Structures are given as structure tokens and as C-alpha cells.
CHARMM-style PDB file with segment names, atoms N, HN, CA, C and O in Angstrom:
ATOM      1  N   MET     1      -7.509  16.042  37.642  1.00  0.00      PROA
ATOM      2  CA  MET     1      -7.611  16.003  36.205  1.00  0.00      PROA
ATOM      3  C   MET     1      -8.671  16.993  35.731  1.00  0.00      PROA
ATOM      4  O   MET     1      -9.730  17.128  36.344  1.00  0.00      PROA
ATOM      5  N   GLN     2      -8.376  17.670  34.655  1.00  0.00      PROA
ATOM      6  HN  GLN     2      -7.515  17.561  34.157  1.00  0.00      PROA
ATOM      7  CA  GLN     2      -9.323  18.628  34.095  1.00  0.00      PROA
ATOM      8  C   GLN     2     -10.462  17.893  33.406  1.00  0.00      PROA
ATOM      9  O   GLN     2     -10.281  16.790  32.889  1.00  0.00      PROA
ATOM     10  N   ASP     3     -11.648  18.520  33.402  1.00  0.00      PROA
ATOM     11  HN  ASP     3     -11.795  19.416  33.822  1.00  0.00      PROA
ATOM     12  CA  ASP     3     -12.733  17.973  32.609  1.00  0.00      PROA
ATOM     13  C   ASP     3     -12.369  17.994  31.130  1.00  0.00      PROA
ATOM     14  O   ASP     3     -11.634  18.874  30.682  1.00  0.00      PROA
ATOM     15  N   ARG     4     -12.865  17.060  30.397  1.00  0.00      PROA
ATOM     16  HN  ARG     4     -13.463  16.346  30.761  1.00  0.00      PROA
ATOM     17  CA  ARG     4     -12.526  16.950  28.977  1.00  0.00      PROA
ATOM     18  C   ARG     4     -13.804  17.075  28.169  1.00  0.00      PROA
ATOM     19  O   ARG     4     -14.881  16.701  28.634  1.00  0.00      PROA
ATOM     20  N   LYS     5     -13.684  17.595  26.976  1.00  0.00      PROA
ATOM     21  HN  LYS     5     -12.809  17.899  26.599  1.00  0.00      PROA
ATOM     22  CA  LYS     5     -14.761  17.711  26.009  1.00  0.00      PROA
ATOM     23  C   LYS     5     -14.259  17.163  24.686  1.00  0.00      PROA
ATOM     24  O   LYS     5     -13.173  17.525  24.233  1.00  0.00      PROA
ATOM     25  N   GLU     6     -15.032  16.305  24.071  1.00  0.00      PROA
ATOM     26  HN  GLU     6     -15.915  16.011  24.439  1.00  0.00      PROA
ATOM     27  CA  GLU     6     -14.665  15.724  22.810  1.00  0.00      PROA
ATOM     28  C   GLU     6     -15.005  16.641  21.677  1.00  0.00      PROA
ATOM     29  O   GLU     6     -16.078  17.245  21.676  1.00  0.00      PROA
ATOM     30  N   ILE     7     -14.106  16.771  20.686  1.00  0.00      PROA
ATOM     31  HN  ILE     7     -13.235  16.280  20.687  1.00  0.00      PROA
ATOM     32  CA  ILE     7     -14.387  17.519  19.479  1.00  0.00      PROA
ATOM     33  C   ILE     7     -14.069  16.680  18.224  1.00  0.00      PROA
ATOM     34  O   ILE     7     -13.340  15.691  18.295  1.00  0.00      PROA
ATOM     35  N   GLU     8     -14.610  17.079  17.121  1.00  0.00      PROA
ATOM     36  HN  GLU     8     -15.203  17.883  17.063  1.00  0.00      PROA
ATOM     37  CA  GLU     8     -14.331  16.354  15.901  1.00  0.00      PROA
ATOM     38  C   GLU     8     -13.536  17.224  14.957  1.00  0.00      PROA
ATOM     39  O   GLU     8     -13.751  18.433  14.868  1.00  0.00      PROA
ATOM     40  N   ILE     9     -12.583  16.573  14.231  1.00  0.00      PROA
ATOM     41  HN  ILE     9     -12.409  15.591  14.303  1.00  0.00      PROA
ATOM     42  CA  ILE     9     -11.835  17.259  13.177  1.00  0.00      PROA
ATOM     43  C   ILE     9     -11.815  16.314  11.987  1.00  0.00      PROA
ATOM     44  O   ILE     9     -11.976  15.106  12.155  1.00  0.00      PROA
ATOM     45  N   PRO    10     -11.620  16.843  10.795  1.00  0.00      PROA
ATOM     46  CA  PRO    10     -11.555  15.956   9.602  1.00  0.00      PROA
ATOM     47  C   PRO    10     -10.438  14.969   9.722  1.00  0.00      PROA
ATOM     48  O   PRO    10      -9.363  15.320  10.208  1.00  0.00      PROA
ATOM     49  N   SER    11     -10.645  13.753   9.300  1.00  0.00      PROA
ATOM     50  HN  SER    11     -11.518  13.468   8.905  1.00  0.00      PROA
ATOM     51  CA  SER    11      -9.633  12.677   9.400  1.00  0.00      PROA
ATOM     52  C   SER    11      -8.365  13.061   8.645  1.00  0.00      PROA
ATOM     53  O   SER    11      -7.265  12.697   9.060  1.00  0.00      PROA
ATOM     54  N   THR    12      -8.506  13.792   7.543  1.00  0.00      PROA
ATOM     55  HN  THR    12      -9.400  14.088   7.206  1.00  0.00      PROA
ATOM     56  CA  THR    12      -7.351  14.212   6.776  1.00  0.00      PROA
ATOM     57  C   THR    12      -6.460  15.138   7.620  1.00  0.00      PROA
ATOM     58  O   THR    12      -5.233  15.064   7.553  1.00  0.00      PROA
ATOM     59  N   LEU    13      -7.095  16.006   8.411  1.00  0.00      PROA
ATOM     60  HN  LEU    13      -8.092  16.066   8.465  1.00  0.00      PROA
ATOM     61  CA  LEU    13      -6.308  16.925   9.256  1.00  0.00      PROA
ATOM     62  C   LEU    13      -5.623  16.113  10.381  1.00  0.00      PROA
ATOM     63  O   LEU    13      -4.459  16.343  10.708  1.00  0.00      PROA
ATOM     64  N   ALA    14      -6.360  15.184  10.948  1.00  0.00      PROA
ATOM     65  HN  ALA    14      -7.306  14.997  10.682  1.00  0.00      PROA
ATOM     66  CA  ALA    14      -5.787  14.369  11.990  1.00  0.00      PROA
ATOM     67  C   ALA    14      -4.574  13.599  11.472  1.00  0.00      PROA
ATOM     68  O   ALA    14      -3.566  13.516  12.173  1.00  0.00      PROA
ATOM     69  N   LYS    15      -4.639  13.057  10.312  1.00  0.00      PROA
ATOM     70  HN  LYS    15      -5.458  13.125   9.742  1.00  0.00      PROA
ATOM     71  CA  LYS    15      -3.494  12.357   9.694  1.00  0.00      PROA
ATOM     72  C   LYS    15      -2.292  13.263   9.498  1.00  0.00      PROA
ATOM     73  O   LYS    15      -1.152  12.856   9.720  1.00  0.00      PROA
ATOM     74  N   LYS    16      -2.559  14.518   9.073  1.00  0.00      PROA
ATOM     75  HN  LYS    16      -3.485  14.849   8.893  1.00  0.00      PROA
ATOM     76  CA  LYS    16      -1.476  15.480   8.860  1.00  0.00      PROA
ATOM     77  C   LYS    16      -0.810  15.789  10.216  1.00  0.00      PROA
ATOM     78  O   LYS    16       0.412  15.904  10.302  1.00  0.00      PROA
ATOM     79  N   ILE    17      -1.622  15.918  11.255  1.00  0.00      PROA
ATOM     80  HN  ILE    17      -2.615  15.825  11.184  1.00  0.00      PROA
ATOM     81  CA  ILE    17      -1.076  16.196  12.579  1.00  0.00      PROA
ATOM     82  C   ILE    17      -0.277  15.009  13.072  1.00  0.00      PROA
ATOM     83  O   ILE    17       0.806  15.184  13.631  1.00  0.00      PROA
ATOM     84  N   GLU    18      -0.792  13.796  12.877  1.00  0.00      PROA
ATOM     85  HN  GLU    18      -1.672  13.654  12.423  1.00  0.00      PROA
ATOM     86  CA  GLU    18      -0.043  12.629  13.267  1.00  0.00      PROA
ATOM     87  C   GLU    18       1.342  12.564  12.633  1.00  0.00      PROA
ATOM     88  O   GLU    18       2.316  12.186  13.284  1.00  0.00      PROA
ATOM     89  N   GLU    19       1.420  12.942  11.341  1.00  0.00      PROA
ATOM     90  HN  GLU    19       0.629  13.249  10.812  1.00  0.00      PROA
ATOM     91  CA  GLU    19       2.741  12.992  10.692  1.00  0.00      PROA
ATOM     92  C   GLU    19       3.595  14.045  11.273  1.00  0.00      PROA
ATOM     93  O   GLU    19       4.794  13.831  11.452  1.00  0.00      PROA
ATOM     94  N   ARG    20       3.017  15.229  11.594  1.00  0.00      PROA
ATOM     95  HN  ARG    20       2.043  15.403  11.449  1.00  0.00      PROA
ATOM     96  CA  ARG    20       3.811  16.311  12.138  1.00  0.00      PROA
ATOM     97  C   ARG    20       4.365  16.010  13.506  1.00  0.00      PROA
ATOM     98  O   ARG    20       5.468  16.452  13.828  1.00  0.00      PROA
ATOM     99  N   ILE    21       3.637  15.270  14.327  1.00  0.00      PROA
ATOM    100  HN  ILE    21       2.741  14.911  14.066  1.00  0.00      PROA
ATOM    101  CA  ILE    21       4.075  15.014  15.718  1.00  0.00      PROA
ATOM    102  C   ILE    21       4.828  13.725  15.859  1.00  0.00      PROA
ATOM    103  O   ILE    21       5.261  13.384  16.960  1.00  0.00      PROA
ATOM    104  N   LYS    22       5.001  12.986  14.765  1.00  0.00      PROA
ATOM    105  HN  LYS    22       4.650  13.263  13.871  1.00  0.00      PROA
ATOM    106  CA  LYS    22       5.671  11.680  14.815  1.00  0.00      PROA
ATOM    107  C   LYS    22       6.992  11.724  15.544  1.00  0.00      PROA
ATOM    108  O   LYS    22       7.282  10.845  16.355  1.00  0.00      PROA
ATOM    109  N   ASP    23       7.793  12.726  15.272  1.00  0.00      PROA
ATOM    110  HN  ASP    23       7.558  13.440  14.613  1.00  0.00      PROA
ATOM    111  CA  ASP    23       9.105  12.811  15.916  1.00  0.00      PROA
ATOM    112  C   ASP    23       9.160  13.866  17.009  1.00  0.00      PROA
ATOM    113  O   ASP    23      10.244  14.248  17.451  1.00  0.00      PROA
ATOM    114  N   ALA    24       8.001  14.338  17.446  1.00  0.00      PROA
ATOM    115  HN  ALA    24       7.121  14.028  17.087  1.00  0.00      PROA
ATOM    116  CA  ALA    24       7.945  15.402  18.462  1.00  0.00      PROA
ATOM    117  C   ALA    24       7.628  14.781  19.824  1.00  0.00      PROA
ATOM    118  O   ALA    24       7.441  13.572  19.953  1.00  0.00      PROA
ATOM    119  N   SER    25       7.577  15.631  20.810  1.00  0.00      PROA
ATOM    120  HN  SER    25       7.729  16.614  20.705  1.00  0.00      PROA
ATOM    121  CA  SER    25       7.325  15.150  22.147  1.00  0.00      PROA
ATOM    122  C   SER    25       5.844  14.980  22.496  1.00  0.00      PROA
ATOM    123  O   SER    25       5.514  14.555  23.603  1.00  0.00      PROA
ATOM    124  N   PHE    26       4.962  15.307  21.568  1.00  0.00      PROA
ATOM    125  HN  PHE    26       5.230  15.653  20.668  1.00  0.00      PROA
ATOM    126  CA  PHE    26       3.549  15.126  21.799  1.00  0.00      PROA
ATOM    127  C   PHE    26       3.165  13.673  21.750  1.00  0.00      PROA
ATOM    128  O   PHE    26       3.615  12.928  20.879  1.00  0.00      PROA
ATOM    129  N   LYS    27       2.329  13.267  22.690  1.00  0.00      PROA
ATOM    130  HN  LYS    27       1.963  13.872  23.397  1.00  0.00      PROA
ATOM    131  CA  LYS    27       1.956  11.844  22.773  1.00  0.00      PROA
ATOM    132  C   LYS    27       0.734  11.527  21.909  1.00  0.00      PROA
ATOM    133  O   LYS    27       0.493  10.367  21.574  1.00  0.00      PROA
ATOM    134  N   SER    28      -0.026  12.543  21.553  1.00  0.00      PROA
ATOM    135  HN  SER    28       0.169  13.485  21.825  1.00  0.00      PROA
ATOM    136  CA  SER    28      -1.260  12.290  20.765  1.00  0.00      PROA
ATOM    137  C   SER    28      -1.662  13.536  19.980  1.00  0.00      PROA
ATOM    138  O   SER    28      -1.161  14.637  20.209  1.00  0.00      PROA
ATOM    139  N   VAL    29      -2.567  13.321  19.064  1.00  0.00      PROA
ATOM    140  HN  VAL    29      -2.974  12.427  18.878  1.00  0.00      PROA
ATOM    141  CA  VAL    29      -3.114  14.466  18.308  1.00  0.00      PROA
ATOM    142  C   VAL    29      -3.840  15.422  19.242  1.00  0.00      PROA
ATOM    143  O   VAL    29      -3.732  16.640  19.103  1.00  0.00      PROA
ATOM    144  N   SER    30      -4.586  14.860  20.201  1.00  0.00      PROA
ATOM    145  HN  SER    30      -4.673  13.870  20.314  1.00  0.00      PROA
ATOM    146  CA  SER    30      -5.299  15.656  21.191  1.00  0.00      PROA
ATOM    147  C   SER    30      -4.350  16.551  21.972  1.00  0.00      PROA
ATOM    148  O   SER    30      -4.632  17.734  22.164  1.00  0.00      PROA
ATOM    149  N   GLU    31      -3.261  16.014  22.412  1.00  0.00      PROA
ATOM    150  HN  GLU    31      -3.032  15.053  22.256  1.00  0.00      PROA
ATOM    151  CA  GLU    31      -2.244  16.790  23.138  1.00  0.00      PROA
ATOM    152  C   GLU    31      -1.716  17.917  22.313  1.00  0.00      PROA
ATOM    153  O   GLU    31      -1.545  19.035  22.801  1.00  0.00      PROA
ATOM    154  N   TYR    32      -1.455  17.632  21.066  1.00  0.00      PROA
ATOM    155  HN  TYR    32      -1.594  16.725  20.669  1.00  0.00      PROA
ATOM    156  CA  TYR    32      -0.887  18.708  20.165  1.00  0.00      PROA
ATOM    157  C   TYR    32      -1.929  19.794  19.935  1.00  0.00      PROA
ATOM    158  O   TYR    32      -1.597  20.976  20.023  1.00  0.00      PROA
ATOM    159  N   ILE    33      -3.153  19.444  19.648  1.00  0.00      PROA
ATOM    160  HN  ILE    33      -3.423  18.483  19.576  1.00  0.00      PROA
ATOM    161  CA  ILE    33      -4.224  20.386  19.405  1.00  0.00      PROA
ATOM    162  C   ILE    33      -4.465  21.256  20.655  1.00  0.00      PROA
ATOM    163  O   ILE    33      -4.656  22.467  20.543  1.00  0.00      PROA
ATOM    164  N   THR    34      -4.455  20.647  21.806  1.00  0.00      PROA
ATOM    165  HN  THR    34      -4.300  19.663  21.896  1.00  0.00      PROA
ATOM    166  CA  THR    34      -4.621  21.364  23.073  1.00  0.00      PROA
ATOM    167  C   THR    34      -3.484  22.411  23.186  1.00  0.00      PROA
ATOM    168  O   THR    34      -3.747  23.568  23.514  1.00  0.00      PROA
ATOM    169  N   TYR    35      -2.244  22.014  22.918  1.00  0.00      PROA
ATOM    170  HN  TYR    35      -2.031  21.074  22.652  1.00  0.00      PROA
ATOM    171  CA  TYR    35      -1.115  22.908  23.031  1.00  0.00      PROA
ATOM    172  C   TYR    35      -1.295  24.123  22.040  1.00  0.00      PROA
ATOM    173  O   TYR    35      -1.132  25.282  22.421  1.00  0.00      PROA
ATOM    174  N   VAL    36      -1.625  23.807  20.802  1.00  0.00      PROA
ATOM    175  HN  VAL    36      -1.757  22.866  20.493  1.00  0.00      PROA
ATOM    176  CA  VAL    36      -1.774  24.862  19.799  1.00  0.00      PROA
ATOM    177  C   VAL    36      -2.876  25.831  20.182  1.00  0.00      PROA
ATOM    178  O   VAL    36      -2.696  27.046  20.095  1.00  0.00      PROA
ATOM    179  N   LEU    37      -4.000  25.313  20.600  1.00  0.00      PROA
ATOM    180  HN  LEU    37      -4.146  24.326  20.670  1.00  0.00      PROA
ATOM    181  CA  LEU    37      -5.133  26.187  20.991  1.00  0.00      PROA
ATOM    182  C   LEU    37      -4.773  27.029  22.183  1.00  0.00      PROA
ATOM    183  O   LEU    37      -5.113  28.212  22.218  1.00  0.00      PROA
ATOM    184  N   GLN    38      -4.099  26.466  23.162  1.00  0.00      PROA
ATOM    185  HN  GLN    38      -3.823  25.505  23.133  1.00  0.00      PROA
ATOM    186  CA  GLN    38      -3.662  27.274  24.325  1.00  0.00      PROA
ATOM    187  C   GLN    38      -2.755  28.394  23.916  1.00  0.00      PROA
ATOM    188  O   GLN    38      -2.873  29.507  24.429  1.00  0.00      PROA
ATOM    189  N   GLU    39      -1.829  28.120  22.982  1.00  0.00      PROA
ATOM    190  HN  GLU    39      -1.734  27.215  22.565  1.00  0.00      PROA
ATOM    191  CA  GLU    39      -0.896  29.158  22.515  1.00  0.00      PROA
ATOM    192  C   GLU    39      -1.669  30.283  21.794  1.00  0.00      PROA
ATOM    193  O   GLU    39      -1.382  31.465  21.983  1.00  0.00      PROA
ATOM    194  N   ILE    40      -2.622  29.901  20.991  1.00  0.00      PROA
ATOM    195  HN  ILE    40      -2.855  28.941  20.838  1.00  0.00      PROA
ATOM    196  CA  ILE    40      -3.405  30.878  20.233  1.00  0.00      PROA
ATOM    197  C   ILE    40      -4.202  31.747  21.221  1.00  0.00      PROA
ATOM    198  O   ILE    40      -4.227  32.972  21.103  1.00  0.00      PROA
ATOM    199  N   ILE    41      -4.828  31.117  22.159  1.00  0.00      PROA
ATOM    200  HN  ILE    41      -4.808  30.122  22.255  1.00  0.00      PROA
ATOM    201  CA  ILE    41      -5.693  31.878  23.117  1.00  0.00      PROA
ATOM    202  C   ILE    41      -4.808  32.775  23.997  1.00  0.00      PROA
ATOM    203  O   ILE    41      -5.155  33.931  24.240  1.00  0.00      PROA
ATOM    204  N   GLU    42      -3.704  32.268  24.462  1.00  0.00      PROA
ATOM    205  HN  GLU    42      -3.422  31.329  24.265  1.00  0.00      PROA
ATOM    206  CA  GLU    42      -2.823  33.132  25.249  1.00  0.00      PROA
ATOM    207  C   GLU    42      -2.273  34.320  24.485  1.00  0.00      PROA
ATOM    208  O   GLU    42      -2.176  35.428  25.011  1.00  0.00      PROA
ATOM    209  N   ASN    43      -1.916  34.071  23.238  1.00  0.00      PROA
ATOM    210  HN  ASN    43      -1.995  33.171  22.810  1.00  0.00      PROA
ATOM    211  CA  ASN    43      -1.366  35.172  22.417  1.00  0.00      PROA
ATOM    212  C   ASN    43      -2.495  36.168  22.091  1.00  0.00      PROA
ATOM    213  O   ASN    43      -2.246  37.373  22.060  1.00  0.00      PROA
ATOM    214  N   SER    44      -3.692  35.707  21.856  1.00  0.00      PROA
ATOM    215  HN  SER    44      -3.894  34.728  21.881  1.00  0.00      PROA
ATOM    216  CA  SER    44      -4.764  36.612  21.463  1.00  0.00      PROA
ATOM    217  C   SER    44      -5.220  37.410  22.656  1.00  0.00      PROA
ATOM    218  O   SER    44      -5.732  38.513  22.469  1.00  0.00      PROA
ATOM    219  N   GLU    45      -5.069  36.931  23.858  1.00  0.00      PROA
ATOM    220  HN  GLU    45      -4.652  36.035  24.010  1.00  0.00      PROA
ATOM    221  CA  GLU    45      -5.416  37.667  25.059  1.00  0.00      PROA
ATOM    222  C   GLU    45      -4.472  38.820  25.278  1.00  0.00      PROA
ATOM    223  O   GLU    45      -4.863  39.845  25.836  1.00  0.00      PROA
ATOM    224  N   ASP    46      -3.218  38.670  24.844  1.00  0.00      PROA
ATOM    225  HN  ASP    46      -2.900  37.838  24.390  1.00  0.00      PROA
ATOM    226  CA  ASP    46      -2.208  39.686  25.007  1.00  0.00      PROA
ATOM    227  C   ASP    46      -2.381  40.869  24.069  1.00  0.00      PROA
ATOM    228  O   ASP    46      -1.985  41.990  24.388  1.00  0.00      PROA
ATOM    229  N   GLU    47      -2.958  40.618  22.940  1.00  0.00      PROA
ATOM    230  HN  GLU    47      -3.280  39.707  22.681  1.00  0.00      PROA
ATOM    231  CA  GLU    47      -3.091  41.684  21.945  1.00  0.00      PROA
ATOM    232  C   GLU    47      -4.353  41.526  21.154  1.00  0.00      PROA
ATOM    233  O   GLU    47      -4.746  40.408  20.819  1.00  0.00      PROA
ATOM    234  N   GLU    48      -4.979  42.597  20.857  1.00  0.00      PROA
ATOM    235  HN  GLU    48      -4.660  43.505  21.129  1.00  0.00      PROA
ATOM    236  CA  GLU    48      -6.191  42.576  20.025  1.00  0.00      PROA
ATOM    237  C   GLU    48      -5.789  42.561  18.584  1.00  0.00      PROA
ATOM    238  O   GLU    48      -5.086  43.469  18.140  1.00  0.00      PROA
ATOM    239  N   GLU    49      -6.205  41.570  17.831  1.00  0.00      PROA
ATOM    240  HN  GLU    49      -6.776  40.833  18.191  1.00  0.00      PROA
ATOM    241  CA  GLU    49      -5.810  41.504  16.422  1.00  0.00      PROA
ATOM    242  C   GLU    49      -6.949  41.932  15.536  1.00  0.00      PROA
ATOM    243  O   GLU    49      -8.092  41.521  15.736  1.00  0.00      PROA
ATOM    244  N   THR    50      -6.641  42.756  14.560  1.00  0.00      PROA
ATOM    245  HN  THR    50      -5.713  43.090  14.398  1.00  0.00      PROA
ATOM    246  CA  THR    50      -7.533  43.052  13.511  1.00  0.00      PROA
ATOM    247  C   THR    50      -6.858  42.771  12.197  1.00  0.00      PROA
ATOM    248  O   THR    50      -5.670  43.051  12.035  1.00  0.00      PROA
ATOM    249  N   PHE    51      -7.590  42.227  11.260  1.00  0.00      PROA
ATOM    250  HN  PHE    51      -8.555  42.000  11.392  1.00  0.00      PROA
ATOM    251  CA  PHE    51      -7.059  41.831   9.988  1.00  0.00      PROA
ATOM    252  C   PHE    51      -7.492  42.797   8.877  1.00  0.00      PROA
ATOM    253  O   PHE    51      -8.601  43.329   8.899  1.00  0.00      PROA
ATOM    254  N   SER    52      -6.617  43.005   7.934  1.00  0.00      PROA
ATOM    255  HN  SER    52      -5.716  42.572   7.916  1.00  0.00      PROA
ATOM    256  CA  SER    52      -6.981  43.756   6.767  1.00  0.00      PROA
ATOM    257  C   SER    52      -7.927  42.892   5.937  1.00  0.00      PROA
ATOM    258  O   SER    52      -8.059  41.693   6.183  1.00  0.00      PROA
ATOM    259  N   GLU    53      -8.590  43.514   4.940  1.00  0.00      PROA
ATOM    260  HN  GLU    53      -8.482  44.487   4.740  1.00  0.00      PROA
ATOM    261  CA  GLU    53      -9.478  42.742   4.090  1.00  0.00      PROA
ATOM    262  C   GLU    53      -8.708  41.627   3.379  1.00  0.00      PROA
ATOM    263  O   GLU    53      -9.194  40.506   3.235  1.00  0.00      PROA
ATOM    264  N   GLU    54      -7.463  41.976   2.929  1.00  0.00      PROA
ATOM    265  HN  GLU    54      -7.067  42.887   3.046  1.00  0.00      PROA
ATOM    266  CA  GLU    54      -6.619  40.991   2.237  1.00  0.00      PROA
ATOM    267  C   GLU    54      -6.316  39.786   3.117  1.00  0.00      PROA
ATOM    268  O   GLU    54      -6.442  38.629   2.716  1.00  0.00      PROA
ATOM    269  N   GLU    55      -5.890  40.138   4.397  1.00  0.00      PROA
ATOM    270  HN  GLU    55      -5.787  41.078   4.723  1.00  0.00      PROA
ATOM    271  CA  GLU    55      -5.530  39.073   5.347  1.00  0.00      PROA
ATOM    272  C   GLU    55      -6.783  38.194   5.658  1.00  0.00      PROA
ATOM    273  O   GLU    55      -6.689  36.968   5.715  1.00  0.00      PROA
ATOM    274  N   GLU    56      -7.925  38.838   5.850  1.00  0.00      PROA
ATOM    275  HN  GLU    56      -8.002  39.834   5.803  1.00  0.00      PROA
ATOM    276  CA  GLU    56      -9.149  38.137   6.097  1.00  0.00      PROA
ATOM    277  C   GLU    56      -9.507  37.178   4.943  1.00  0.00      PROA
ATOM    278  O   GLU    56      -9.929  36.048   5.187  1.00  0.00      PROA
ATOM    279  N   GLU    57      -9.339  37.622   3.713  1.00  0.00      PROA
ATOM    280  HN  GLU    57      -8.996  38.541   3.515  1.00  0.00      PROA
ATOM    281  CA  GLU    57      -9.629  36.805   2.561  1.00  0.00      PROA
ATOM    282  C   GLU    57      -8.664  35.603   2.456  1.00  0.00      PROA
ATOM    283  O   GLU    57      -9.067  34.513   2.051  1.00  0.00      PROA
ATOM    284  N   LYS    58      -7.416  35.813   2.819  1.00  0.00      PROA
ATOM    285  HN  LYS    58      -7.089  36.698   3.149  1.00  0.00      PROA
ATOM    286  CA  LYS    58      -6.427  34.694   2.808  1.00  0.00      PROA
ATOM    287  C   LYS    58      -6.829  33.676   3.848  1.00  0.00      PROA
ATOM    288  O   LYS    58      -6.760  32.473   3.599  1.00  0.00      PROA
ATOM    289  N   ILE    59      -7.250  34.139   5.009  1.00  0.00      PROA
ATOM    290  HN  ILE    59      -7.306  35.116   5.212  1.00  0.00      PROA
ATOM    291  CA  ILE    59      -7.707  33.210   6.067  1.00  0.00      PROA
ATOM    292  C   ILE    59      -8.922  32.402   5.628  1.00  0.00      PROA
ATOM    293  O   ILE    59      -8.991  31.193   5.851  1.00  0.00      PROA
ATOM    294  N   LYS    60      -9.886  33.089   4.999  1.00  0.00      PROA
ATOM    295  HN  LYS    60      -9.830  34.071   4.818  1.00  0.00      PROA
ATOM    296  CA  LYS    60     -11.041  32.397   4.487  1.00  0.00      PROA
ATOM    297  C   LYS    60     -10.722  31.403   3.454  1.00  0.00      PROA
ATOM    298  O   LYS    60     -11.306  30.319   3.444  1.00  0.00      PROA
ATOM    299  N   GLU    61      -9.761  31.734   2.519  1.00  0.00      PROA
ATOM    300  HN  GLU    61      -9.287  32.615   2.527  1.00  0.00      PROA
ATOM    301  CA  GLU    61      -9.320  30.792   1.517  1.00  0.00      PROA
ATOM    302  C   GLU    61      -8.719  29.524   2.135  1.00  0.00      PROA
ATOM    303  O   GLU    61      -8.953  28.407   1.673  1.00  0.00      PROA
ATOM    304  N   ARG    62      -7.931  29.744   3.205  1.00  0.00      PROA
ATOM    305  HN  ARG    62      -7.741  30.651   3.580  1.00  0.00      PROA
ATOM    306  CA  ARG    62      -7.251  28.632   3.866  1.00  0.00      PROA
ATOM    307  C   ARG    62      -8.302  27.760   4.535  1.00  0.00      PROA
ATOM    308  O   ARG    62      -8.215  26.536   4.447  1.00  0.00      PROA
ATOM    309  N   LEU    63      -9.305  28.352   5.209  1.00  0.00      PROA
ATOM    310  HN  LEU    63      -9.376  29.347   5.281  1.00  0.00      PROA
ATOM    311  CA  LEU    63     -10.355  27.623   5.840  1.00  0.00      PROA
ATOM    312  C   LEU    63     -11.200  26.831   4.835  1.00  0.00      PROA
ATOM    313  O   LEU    63     -11.654  25.725   5.126  1.00  0.00      PROA
ATOM    314  N   ARG    64     -11.398  27.409   3.666  1.00  0.00      PROA
ATOM    315  HN  ARG    64     -11.029  28.308   3.430  1.00  0.00      PROA
ATOM    316  CA  ARG    64     -12.094  26.705   2.581  1.00  0.00      PROA
ATOM    317  C   ARG    64     -11.290  25.459   2.171  1.00  0.00      PROA
ATOM    318  O   ARG    64     -11.832  24.362   2.036  1.00  0.00      PROA
ATOM    319  N   ALA    65      -9.999  25.665   1.980  1.00  0.00      PROA
ATOM    320  HN  ALA    65      -9.558  26.556   2.089  1.00  0.00      PROA
ATOM    321  CA  ALA    65      -9.107  24.577   1.569  1.00  0.00      PROA
ATOM    322  C   ALA    65      -9.088  23.416   2.568  1.00  0.00      PROA
ATOM    323  O   ALA    65      -8.911  22.255   2.199  1.00  0.00      PROA
ATOM    324  N   LEU    66      -9.282  23.780   3.881  1.00  0.00      PROA
ATOM    325  HN  LEU    66      -9.425  24.723   4.180  1.00  0.00      PROA
ATOM    326  CA  LEU    66      -9.304  22.777   4.916  1.00  0.00      PROA
ATOM    327  C   LEU    66     -10.691  22.170   5.112  1.00  0.00      PROA
ATOM    328  O   LEU    66     -10.879  21.248   5.905  1.00  0.00      PROA
ATOM    329  N   GLY    67     -11.655  22.709   4.372  1.00  0.00      PROA
ATOM    330  HN  GLY    67     -11.503  23.459   3.728  1.00  0.00      PROA
ATOM    331  CA  GLY    67     -13.011  22.177   4.454  1.00  0.00      PROA
ATOM    332  C   GLY    67     -13.919  22.747   5.505  1.00  0.00      PROA
ATOM    333  O   GLY    67     -14.994  22.206   5.762  1.00  0.00      PROA
ATOM    334  N   TYR    68     -13.494  23.861   6.133  1.00  0.00      PROA
ATOM    335  HN  TYR    68     -12.620  24.301   5.924  1.00  0.00      PROA
ATOM    336  CA  TYR    68     -14.296  24.463   7.191  1.00  0.00      PROA
ATOM    337  C   TYR    68     -15.314  25.437   6.690  1.00  0.00      PROA
ATOM    338  O   TYR    68     -16.311  25.695   7.364  1.00  0.00      PROA
ATOM    339  N   LEU    69     -15.081  26.003   5.486  1.00  0.00      PROA
ATOM    340  HN  LEU    69     -14.271  25.793   4.939  1.00  0.00      PROA
ATOM    341  CA  LEU    69     -16.039  26.909   4.864  1.00  0.00      PROA
ATOM    342  C   LEU    69     -16.418  26.414   3.476  1.00  0.00      PROA
ATOM    343  O   LEU    69     -15.618  25.767   2.800  1.00  0.00      PROA
ATOM    344  N   ASP    70     -17.606  26.711   3.065  1.00  0.00      PROA
ATOM    345  HN  ASP    70     -18.256  27.237   3.613  1.00  0.00      PROA
ATOM    346  CA  ASP    70     -18.064  26.361   1.656  1.00  0.00      PROA
ATOM    347  C   ASP    70     -17.744  27.469   0.709  1.00  0.00      PROA
ATOM    348  OT1 ASP    70     -18.040  27.367  -0.482  1.00  0.00      PROA
TER     349      ASP     70
END
């Protein structure tokens, strides 16, 4: 078994994930988040991404909406 590390996410995000995985093969929010993060990391290792100023601003707006940025 792999070592595990606990992380925190906003409860509103966890609830949205629970709804999304309700009819999927994921057994838990943790399993889904692990899958998504692995996909992101694997894809980012394959290609170096740079964002335009417009794309970067859209990302920041989305992170603000999710409560990660002030």
C-alpha cells in the first residue's frame, strides 16, 4: 500500500465531486481526486504548457470563484 497524505478541500467542492461521481466507478472523493491529479501530472510531464495572459486571467478568475484566491 502506498503512503497516504491527508489534504483539505472546501466542503462545497467535495459535495460537487460527490454528485459528479455518484453514478461513476469511483468509490470515493479521494479516489476521484487522486485520478484527476495523476492525469494532470502525467499530461503536464509530456508537454510544457505556457498560458497567454488571457488564459492566465481566466484561470485566476476560476480559482477565485472556487475560493482559492482572494
